[in-house]
N, C-alpha and C positions, 0 to 999 in steps of 0.2 A: 285341901287337895281336891282338884276337879276330877271329872270322870275320865278325862284323857290321861291324867297322871296315874290314876289307879289302873287303867288298862295297860299303860307302859310297865308299871310294876308287876302286873299280872303276867305279861309276856316275859319279862326278865326272870320271873320265878319259875317259868315252865322249863322242863328239861330240854336241852338243845339236842336236836336230831337232824342229821343231814338229810335233805330231801332234794328231789330233782328241781334244780333252779332255785335253791335256797338263797336268800338274800346275801349278795356279795360273793357267791360261790359258783355261779353258773359258768362263767368264763374260765375260772380256775379249774373247774372240773373238766371242761373240754380240753384245755391245754394239758392238764395232767394225764388224761386218757391218751391223748396223742403222743405225749412224751413216753408214757409207760409202754405203749405198744411198740414204738420205734426202738426204745432201749431193749425191749424183750427180743425183737427181731435181730438186733445187733449182737446181743449176747448169744443167741442160738446160732447165729452165723459164725461167730468166732469159735464157738464150741465145735462146729463142724470142721473148721480149719484145723483145730487142735487134734481132731481125730483123723486128720489127713483125708478129709472128704472135700470135694470141690463145690463151687457155687451151684452147679446143677443138682447135686445131691440135696443141698439146702432148699433149693426151689421146689424140688419134687416132694420132699418130705415135710416141709413146713410152709413155705410161702404160698404155694398154690392153694392151700386150704384156707388162706386168709384173704386173698385178693379176689376181685371179681373176674371170673373167667370170660372167655370170648363168645359164649353162646348160651341161650336160654336153657337148652337141654342139660348143660353142665350145672347151671345154677339150680335147677330142679333137684339135683343131687347134693348141692351145697348151698341151700337157701340162706344160711347165716352170712355168706360172703357179701350180701347186699348191705349188711350192717358193718361187718368187720373191715371191709376194704377201705372205708373212709377214715379209719384210725390206724391203718397199717402202712408202714413204709419200710423199705429195706435199708434205709440209711445211706444210700449211695449219693444222694444229692442233699447234703446238709444245708446249703444255702437256700435251696428251694423250700425245704422244711421250715427253716427259720422265717422265710418270707411269708409262707402261709400262716404261720402262727402270729406274725406281726399284723397281717390283714385281719385275721380272726379277732385279735384283741381290739384292733381299731374300730371295726364295724360292729363287732359284738358288744362292745362297750356302749355304743350309741343305742343299739336295740335293747340292751339290758336296762339302760337308764330311762328310755322313753316308753318302752312297752312292758318292761318288767322282767325280772330274772327268770321266772318260770317259763318264759317264751323262748329263750335262747337255745336250750338243748333240744327241745322238740323241733325247732326251726332247723337246726343243724342236721338232725336225723332225717327230716322231710327232704331237705335239699340234697343230701347224699343219696337217699333212696330213689328219688325221681331222676336225679342225674344218672344213677346206675341203670335205671330202666331205659332211659333214652340211649345210653351207651349200648345196651344189649339190642335194642330195636334197630339201631343204625350201623352196628358193627358188621363189617363184611370181610374182615381179615382174620384168618385162622391164627391162633397163637397170640392174638392181641389181648391184653388184659388191662385192668384198671385198679389203681391203688393210690392211697394218699388222701390228704385232706383238701386238696385244691378244689374239687368239685363241690363239696359241702360248704366250704368257705365262700365260694362264689355265690351260693344261694343266700347265705347270711348277709353278705355285703349288699346284694340286690334288695333283700327284704328291708334292711336298715335304711337304704337310700329311698326306697318306695315309701316307707313309713315316715321318715323324717328327712326329706330332701334338703330342707333349709337349716338343718342343725349345723351350727358353726363350730369348727375346730381351730386350734391354734389362735384363740381369740386375743392372745397377748401381742400378736402381729396385726396392728390396726384393728379391723373388725373381724379378723379371722377369715376362714374360707368355708363356703357351704359344703355340705357333705356330698352333694351331687358332683362337684368339681373333683373331689378326691376319688369318687367312684369312677369317673372317666379315666383317671390315671390308672386305677386298679384294673379296669377292663383292658386298657392298652397293654398293661403289663402281662395280663393273661393271654392276650392275643399273640404277643411276642413269643411266649413260652410254648404255644401250640402250633406255631407256624409250620413246622416240619412234621407235626403229629398227624395221625389218621383223622379222618372226618368224624369218627365216632367220639373222639375226645371233645371236639367242638360241640357235638350233639349233647354230650353229657353236661357241658356248661350251660347250654340252652335249657335243658330239662331242669337243672338246678335253679337257674335264674327264674324260670317260670314258676317253680314251686315257691321261691322266695316272694315273688310278686303276689301270688295268690294268697299266701300266708298273711301278708301285710294288708291286703285289700279286705280279707275276711276279718282281720283284727280290727280294722277301722270301722267295720260295720257291726262290731260287737260280738263276732264269733271267734272264739279261741280254738283253733284247730289242734292245738297241742294239749288241751285240757285233759283228754282221755289218757294221754301218756302219763301226766302227773298223777292222775287219780289211780291208774294202774300201779304206778311205782309206789304210791302211798300204801295201797292194799298189800303189795308184796312185802314191803318193809314192815307193815303192821303184823304180818304173819310171823316174822322172825324176831320182831321187837315190838310186842304189843303194848306200847305205852298208852295208858288210859287217857282218852280225850274227855275233858271236863264237860259235864252236861250243862244245859242252859241255866239251871238253878244255881249251880256252883259258880258259873261265870257271873251271873247277876249279883250273887252275894259278894264275890271277890272284887269286882270292879265298879259296882254301883251302890250297893247297900253298906259296905264297910266304909264309913265316912269319918272315922276317927271319933272325936268328941261330940260331933253333931248327931242328932237323931236321924235314923235312916229315913229315906224318902218313902212315904206311903201314897200310892197312886189313888187318885180321886174316883176312879171308876174302871170298869172292865175294859172299856175302849182304850183308855189311857194305858192300862197295864198291857193290853195286847200290842199297842204301838211300841212300847218300851221293849217288850220281848222281841219284837221284830228287829228293832235296832240292835239289840244285844246279839241276836243270831247273826246279823250282818257283820258285827264286829268280830265275832268268833270265827266266821268263815273267811273274811277278807281283810280284817284289821280295822283299827279306828279311823285310819286315813281314808277308808273307802266311804265314810259317811259324807253326805253333803253338808253345807254350812247350816241349812235349815234343820237337818237331823241332829247335828251337833248342838244346835241351839235348844232343841227339844230336851235332850239329855241334860244340858247345862241348866236350864230352868227347873227341870224336875229335881236335880241335885241340890238346888238352892232352896226348894220349898221345905 
């Protein structure tokens, strides 16, 4: 058994805990949140009708506290709406909701696959947040408001295309199509939907798109703008579910020194030991696949001695 196999066994033995951007779950989480919020709004809306209250009563009592209002002064009193609006939909336009979820899945999958699962949710939040800010800055119509996932999805699509423009989809059709060509169709689709909309909606799309571009550019340069969100989420989860993180000694013993019938590896010097500890720390933080081929070779040779 090599050190990579022991690390895989170690990972599989650890208790599974949902975290922001967990492998295979980032897109599912976003889709689920959008679905839950939409269904919640529909249930509440129906309950108002059963109580013989009209749509205006529902809007005043519930919806206005979830959507982004028309002015900064109102947002000051409802700051959470900069977050909730991007998950909230009244359910009046089911086809538009399904279209947004389709685009989110399509572009989000590419971003998740190429950049990592832990990037998708922060990207969605950044896109919706800056799209909301641009909406507030350029909105000039009283009573105008913003809700739904369209703005945040636009940022995700822009980021994915900026990050992997040559990613090919539908490869079973000849050589497939590059992602940038699909993005053009997506942009045209969005332009059609906002043709009769106020200029503030277009501004929101621009703000979201710029956020997506910046997110990808920073990521290519090695800066993860969403890392603080994941760290904060982990700390919050740890407060309510304090699963103990194995220390370095336990990790070393579990994935490196437990070699079955072979004698465990004994490092030849302090420098060698220090290097191995650094590699084990790296595995603990980012996974075995984060090691370079040279680093894997160091562990491989050490395990064979």
